[in-house]
N, C-alpha and C positions, 0 to 999 in steps of 0.2 A: 180609515181614510187619511191620506197624507195632505198636509197643508204646508205652504211655503211662506206664509205671512204670520206675523204676531201682532195682536191688537189688544191693548189693555182694557178696552171698553167692551170686549166680548162680542164683537160683531164680525169675527173672522169668517164664520160660515156664510153669513149673508154676503159679505164682500166677495168671497171666492165664487159663490154662485152667480152673482151678477157679472163678475169679470169674465167667467168662462161659460156663460149660458149658451148651449148649443143652438144652432139655427135650423138644422134639418130635422125632418120627421125621423124619430128613433125607431126604425124598423128592425129591432133585434129579433133574430131567428134562433140563435143558440149561444150559450155561454157556459163555459166550464171553469169553475174556480179551483178545482183540484184540492179542495179543503177537506176531503175525506180523511179519516184516520189511517195511519200507517197499517198496512196489511190488507186494505180493501182492494177489490178487483174491478169496481165499477165507478166511473167518473160521472157524476150527476150533471145533467144539462139543466141548469136553473133558468135558462131563457127559452127553452123549448121542450121537445119530447124525444131527444136523441142522446141517450146515455152512451158513454164510451167504454169499451172493454179493454182492460189493461192486458198487455202481452209481454213476454220476455221478462226483462228485469225492471220494467216500469213499476214505479212505486210512489206513493204519497209520502212526502217528507216535510219537515219543518223548514222555516227560513224562506218562504215565498215572498213575493213583493207585497202580497196581501194574504195573510194566513199561511196555509201550507202551499206546496207546489208539487209539480210532477217531476220526478227524476228518471231519466232514461239514458241508455248508452248504446252506441252503435254496435259494439262488440257483444253486448248482452241482448241484442235484438229487441230493445225496449221501445214500446209505442203504445198508443191508445187508438182503437179502431171504432169509428162512429158509423160505419156502414156506408152503403151507396146513397149518400144524401148530399144536399147543398150543391146541386148542379147550377143553379142560378139562371140558366137559360140565357136570354139576350139582354137582361137588365143590368143595372148598376149593382155593385156589391162591395162590401168592405170586410177585410180580414184583419183582426188585431190579436197580438200576443205579446207577452213579456218573456224575454229569454235571458239566460245567464250562462255563458259558456266560454271556454278557451279551446274549442274543438278546431283542430288544424286540418281535418279531413276536407277534401273538396266536396262540394254539393252537400252541405250539412243541412238537410231539409228538416224543418221543425213543424210546419203546418201546411197541409195541402190536400188536393184531390187530383192525383196525376198517376198515370201508369207509364213506366219507363218506355222509351222509344216511340210512344204515341204522342202526336202533336195535338194535345188537347188538355183541358183542365187548367189548373193554377196551383202555385205553391210559393211559400216563403222559404228562402234558404240563405245560408252564409257560405262564403267561398265558392260562388257559382263558377264552375269550371269552364263553361262554354263562353262566358263573357268575363273571363278571369278577373275577379276583383277580390283579392285576399283581404279577409277580415271585414268586408262590407256585406250588407244584407241586400238581397235581390227579391223583387216581386216578379214572378215569372208567369207569363200568359202564353198558352199554345206553343207556337214554334220557337226555335232557339234564337230568333231575332226579336222576339216580343218580350222584352224584359226592361226593368228599370232598377238601377243600382243606387244605393245610398252613397253619400260622400264621406260619412264618418265611420269610424271603427266601432263595431258592436261585438267584437270577439276578444274582449279584454277582461273577462271574469266578473264584470259588474252587471247589474240588472239594466235592461234596455227595453223600452216599449217600441214595438215595430208594428206599423200599420200599412197595409197595401189597399189602395182604393182603385177600383175599376169603374171607368165611366163608359157607358154603352156607346157614346158618340165616338169613341176611339182613342182614349188616353188612359194611362195608368199613373198613379201617384205613389211615392214611397215616403213615409214619415218615420222619423226616429226621435224618440223622447219628446213627442208633441210638436216637432217642427217638420215642415215640408222640406224634404231633401232633394227631390228630383221629380221630373215629369217626362214621360215618353209617350209616343204614339203606340197604338196597339190594334190588332185585328180582333174581331168578335171571338168570344170564348167558345171553343168547340166542346160539346158535351162529351162526357165519357162515363163509364160505369165503374171506374176505380173507386175504392172506398176513401172516405175522408179520414185522414190519419194525422195524429199529432205525434211527432217524433219519428215518423217513418215515411216510406214510399212503397208503392205497389210495383214489384218487379215481376212482370209477366203473370199477374194474378196472385202473387204471394206478397203479403205485407211484411216488410223488412225494416229493421231499425236503420235510421239514417242521421242520427244526431246524438251528441253526448253533452249533457248539461241539464239545466233546470228550465222548465217551462211553466208559465202561470197565466191565469186570466185570459184564456182564449175566447174571443167573441166574434160572431158573424152577424152582419147586417145586410139586408137585401136592398140597400140603397148606398149611395156614395156619401160618406160622412164628410161634412165641411171641416175646415181647419179648426173652428171653434169646438166642434164635437171631439176631434182628436185631442185637442189641448185639454178638454174636460176629462177625458179618459186618462190622460197622463197625470193630471193633478189629483185624480180620484181613482187609483188602482183598486180593482175589485168591484167597481160600480159600473152600471150600464149608462148609456146616454139617456137622460130623462125624457119622458114624453112631453110634448108641448104643454099639456094641461098641468103636469107636475111643475114645470118651469113657471107657469103663471102663478101657481099657489106659492112657490118659493119667493117669487118676486114680490107678491103682495105681502107675504110675511116679513120680508126684508124691509119693505117700506114702512110697515107697521112698527117694527122695532126701531127703525131710524127716527120715526116721528115721536115714538114714546120717549126715546132717549133725549131727543131735542127738547121735548116738553119738560123733562126732568131738569135739564140744564137751565132752561129759562126760569123755571120755578125757583131754582136755587139763587138766581141772580136778583130776584125781586126782593 
């Protein structure tokens, strides 16, 4: 777990939890850490029941944002296939991933459920060719007019958290590194039978590599995460958004620690 604060009194975990406590119900449906040992062929879904099968040159490597990571290349046709899952229907949903790349190819798709030429599904991509935004990340929904672009560069060889949030009432959000970058209107998501892929795209029924770089900590939620949820994930790579009951226990524990330390200080002053 990464922290950005230092505190000599040992209360950093409590303070981070209270500062970034999520506000929405954490409806996690899938999460792939890609922490398997090099040489493995299956990515475990620690948040659900949908393991992914590695294909092409996809491999588990060290140096992830949290533990190991997934390495893929477009030329090596590397990707992970999770099957025909996560259609999400007409409800809200959220897609999160960490990426590290300098891929200059147009439409560098790293997470999504979409078949080329079919106006349906969703995906996250860098260098989106139809709404040409070099080095920016795009959350794509349905037709070529339904997308939202980031304003910052994510194609710089560093790790970046990318989050796409779909709201059923007709808007999409794009976050980068915990911050909301842009909001656009959107039509309802049209269902499709393409496979959910990490690092690839479905070309006429054939899963093909579409990204070069590292991918880590892919998460899916069947609700629209709030800004505090996204910030929590950014501050805690490798973790899921806690359930409300867990947050209550953390808050109670934090207050207990604060009270105990306050009592210790008062006793020393007497």
